[in-house]
C-alpha positions in Angstrom: -0.2 0.1 -0.1 1.2 3.6 -0.9 2.3 5.5 2.1 2.5 9.2 2.5 5.0 11.6 4.5 2.6 12.9 7.2 5.1 13.6 9.8 5.1 17.2 8.6 1.6 17.5 9.7 2.3 16.3 13.1 2.3 18.3 16.2 3.4 16.7 19.6 3.9 19.7 21.2 7.9 19.7 20.6 7.5 22.8 18.6 4.5 25.5 18.4 2.7 25.7 15.4 1.7 28.8 13.7 -1.6 28.4 11.4 -0.9 31.1 9.2 2.4 28.9 8.0 0.5 26.0 7.6 -0.6 24.7 4.4 -4.4 24.4 3.4 -3.5 22.9 0.1 -0.5 20.3 -1.2 0.3 18.8 -4.2 -2.2 16.0 -5.5 -1.5 12.7 -3.8 -3.3 10.9 -6.4 -2.9 10.8 -10.4 -6.8 10.9 -11.4 -10.1 10.1 -9.7 -9.6 6.5 -10.5 -6.3 6.4 -8.6 -7.8 8.3 -5.7 -10.7 5.8 -5.4 -8.1 3.0 -5.6 -6.2 4.3 -2.8 -9.1 5.0 -0.7 -10.4 1.3 -1.2 -6.8 0.3 -0.1 -6.7 2.2 2.9 -10.4 1.2 3.9 -9.2 -2.3 3.5 -6.3 -1.9 5.7 -7.8 -0.1 8.4 -10.4 -2.5 8.5 -7.9 -5.4 8.9 -6.4 -3.5 12.0 -9.3 -2.6 13.5 -10.5 -6.4 13.4 -7.4 -7.3 15.0 -7.7 -4.7 17.6 -11.5 -6.1 18.2 -10.2 -9.4 18.5 -7.5 -8.7 21.0 -10.0 -6.6 22.9 -6.9 -4.7 24.9 -6.9 -1.5 23.2 -9.5 1.1 21.9 -8.8 4.4 20.0 -10.6 7.8 20.1 -10.3 9.6 16.8 -11.3 13.4 17.1 -12.2 15.8 14.1 -12.1 19.5 14.9 -12.5 22.1 11.9 -14.5 25.3 10.5 -17.8 25.1 9.2 -17.5 23.1 5.7 -14.1 22.0 6.0 -15.3 18.4 5.3 -15.7 16.6 8.7 -18.7 14.2 7.6 -17.3 13.7 4.4 -14.0 12.5 5.7 -15.5 10.3 8.4 -17.7 8.6 5.7 -15.1 7.9 3.1 -12.4 7.0 5.4 -14.4 4.7 7.6 -16.4 3.3 4.5 -15.6 -0.5 4.7 -14.8 -0.9 8.2 -16.9 -3.2 10.4 -19.3 -1.2 11.9 -19.3 -3.4 15.1 -16.0 -1.8 15.6 -16.7 1.9 15.2 -18.5 4.3 17.0 -19.3 7.8 15.7 -20.7 10.7 17.7 -21.3 14.0 16.7 -21.3 16.8 19.3 -24.1 19.4 19.1 -25.0 22.4 21.2 -24.7 21.1 25.0 -28.1 20.1 26.4 -29.6 21.5 29.4 -28.8 18.1 31.4 -25.0 18.5 29.9 -25.0 22.1 31.3 -25.6 20.8 34.7 -22.2 18.8 34.5 -18.8 19.8 33.8 -17.4 20.3 30.5 -16.0 17.0 29.9 -19.0 14.9 31.5 -20.8 14.4 27.9 -17.5 13.2 26.2 -16.8 10.8 29.0 -20.3 9.2 28.2 -19.2 8.4 24.6 -15.6 7.2 24.9 -15.0 3.9 23.0 -15.0 0.7 24.8 -11.8 -1.5 24.0 -11.5 -3.1 20.6 -13.4 -0.4 19.1 -12.5 3.1 17.3 -14.6 6.0 18.7 -14.8 8.8 16.3 -15.7 12.3 17.6 -17.2 14.7 15.5 -16.5 17.9 17.3 -15.8 17.1 20.7 -14.9 18.5 24.2 -12.5 21.0 22.2 -15.4 23.3 21.5 -15.3 24.4 25.0 -11.7 26.0 24.5 -12.8 27.0 20.9 -16.2 28.4 20.4 -16.2 29.7 24.1 -12.9 31.5 23.6 -14.3 33.0 20.5 -17.5 33.8 22.5 -17.0 33.9 26.0 -20.3 35.2 26.8 -21.3 31.7 26.7 -19.4 30.9 29.7 -20.4 34.1 31.6 -24.2 34.2 30.5 -25.1 30.3 29.5 -22.8 27.6 31.1 -24.0 28.5 34.9 -20.3 28.4 36.1 -19.6 29.7 39.4 -18.8 33.6 39.3 -15.5 33.1 40.7 -14.6 30.7 37.9 -15.2 33.5 35.1 -13.5 36.4 36.8 -10.2 35.5 35.2 -11.2 33.8 31.8 -7.1 33.2 31.0 -7.1 31.3 34.1 -10.1 29.3 33.3 -8.9 28.2 29.9 -5.6 27.4 31.3 -7.5 24.8 33.7 -9.6 23.6 30.7 -6.3 22.7 28.7 -4.8 21.1 31.9 -8.1 19.0 32.2 -7.9 18.0 28.8 -4.3 17.1 28.6 -5.0 15.0 32.2 -7.9 13.5 30.5 -6.1 12.2 27.4 -2.8 11.3 29.6 -5.3 9.1 31.4 -7.0 7.4 28.7 -3.6 6.8 27.2 -2.3 5.0 30.3 -5.7 2.9 30.2 -5.3 1.7 26.6 -6.9 4.4 24.9 -4.8 6.7 23.0 -6.1 10.2 21.2 -5.5 11.1 17.8 -6.6 14.6 16.7 -7.2 16.0 13.3 -7.8 19.7 12.5 -9.0 20.1 9.2 -7.3 23.3 7.9 -9.4 24.8 5.2 -8.6 28.3 3.6 -11.0 31.3 4.2 -11.6 31.5 0.2 -12.3 27.7 0.1 -14.7 27.8 2.8 -16.5 30.7 1.2 -16.9 28.8 -2.1 -18.3 25.5 -0.4 -20.8 28.0 1.5 -21.8 29.4 -1.5 -22.2 26.2 -3.1 -24.5 25.1 -0.5 -26.7 27.9 -1.2 -26.9 27.4 -4.9 -27.4 23.9 -4.9 -31.2 23.1 -3.9 -30.1 19.6 -2.8 -27.5 20.9 -0.4 -29.5 23.7 1.1 -30.3 21.4 4.5 -26.4 21.7 4.9 -26.2 25.5 5.4 -26.9 27.4 8.2 -27.0 31.2 8.1 -24.8 31.2 11.3 -22.1 29.9 9.4 -21.9 33.7 7.6 -21.8 35.2 10.7 -19.2 33.3 12.1 -16.8 34.1 9.5 -16.7 37.5 10.9 -14.6 35.7 13.7 -12.3 34.2 11.3 -9.1 35.4 13.0 -10.4 34.9 16.4 -11.1 31.2 15.7 -7.7 31.0 13.8 -6.1 31.7 17.1 -8.5 29.8 19.5 -7.4 26.6 17.4 -3.7 27.6 17.5 -3.6 28.1 21.3 -5.6 24.7 21.9 -3.2 22.7 19.4 0.0 24.4 21.4 -1.6 23.6 24.8 -2.7 20.2 24.5 -0.4 18.5 21.5 1.5 15.6 23.2 3.7 12.8 21.9 0.7 10.4 23.3 -2.1 12.6 22.0 -0.7 14.4 18.8 -2.7 16.9 16.9 -2.4 16.5 12.9 -3.1 19.9 11.4 -4.5 18.5 7.5 -4.6 20.7 4.5 -8.2 20.8 3.7 -8.9 22.8 0.5 -8.5 19.6 -1.5 -11.0 17.0 -0.2 -9.4 13.8 -1.4 -5.9 15.0 -0.4 -7.5 15.3 2.9 -9.0 12.1 3.1 -6.0 10.3 1.8 -3.8 11.8 4.6 -6.1 11.1 7.3 -6.5 7.6 6.3 -2.7 7.1 6.0 -2.5 8.5 9.5 -4.8 6.3 11.2 -3.1 3.3 9.6 0.2 4.4 11.0 -1.4 4.9 14.4 -2.9 1.4 14.3 0.2 -0.2 13.3 1.7 1.4 16.6 -0.4 -0.3 19.0 1.0 -3.5 20.3 -1.8 -5.8 19.2 -1.5 -9.6 19.0 -3.5 -12.1 17.2 -5.2 -14.4 19.3 -3.3 -17.4 20.0 -4.8 -20.5 18.4 -6.2 -23.1 21.1 -6.0 -26.7 19.8 -8.2 -28.0 22.4 -11.0 -25.3 21.6 -10.2 -26.3 17.9 -11.1 -29.9 18.6 -14.2 -29.2 20.5 -15.6 -27.1 17.8 -15.0 -29.4 15.2 -17.8 -31.9 17.2 -20.4 -29.0 16.2 -20.0 -29.4 12.5 -22.2 -32.5 12.3 -24.8 -31.2 14.9 -25.1 -28.1 12.5 -25.2 -30.4 9.3 -28.3 -32.3 11.0 -30.4 -29.6 11.9 
């Protein structure tokens, strides 16, 4: 299977990222549409193979987080990359605006409830990172909507430092318990986002994807870039790295995400189940029983 150089997109905290210098487009990794489809199928088969081994070994789980600005391609990437993966071993959860019940708990509570079990890949479409992204761009959410003690919101810089620390500790805890975390930021340019939003307006079949709020949020583009940059720099570690993926070309983006997932799955010390001769012999006795039914 063809491998791509993905190290240049990996951030583990050893050096800071500057999003303005991070590419949103790279040279095509595929020759044409047929080549792209062939590469995607190869990756899907490889991901399924490693996930099946992880499921059978039942010692590890994997948390995969997708974060991005609107129209960057989270849904499509999840759909295409994991097509062909046994659904028994994959859980996808999309985080929306917090409910009243969720607001009555700490900011990580709703994420803990959706973490993957051993043997499975848990995919978060958005995640607990929204609580250091959207809330940083719109701090009034913290002071007016999240029911936090007043003393907690008197110094928002300290609040976000505490939240970054809580996230690092959570991901460290998960790692030590056999659940490594991989985080993808799909890095789309402002110009490409505009084209995609307009395409959703012009195509009646895509109108359902369009949210008028997305236009309003574009006014905060620079604020979001800074919030993402801070979040990545504060929470990127070797055990829970961030991958900043160029997202202006969806095909390249999907191939890079698939390649990284395979690389990360290969790092897990997964062992195939040991053959058990006694169990094998016992199972053979059931063959005539099944045939006779």
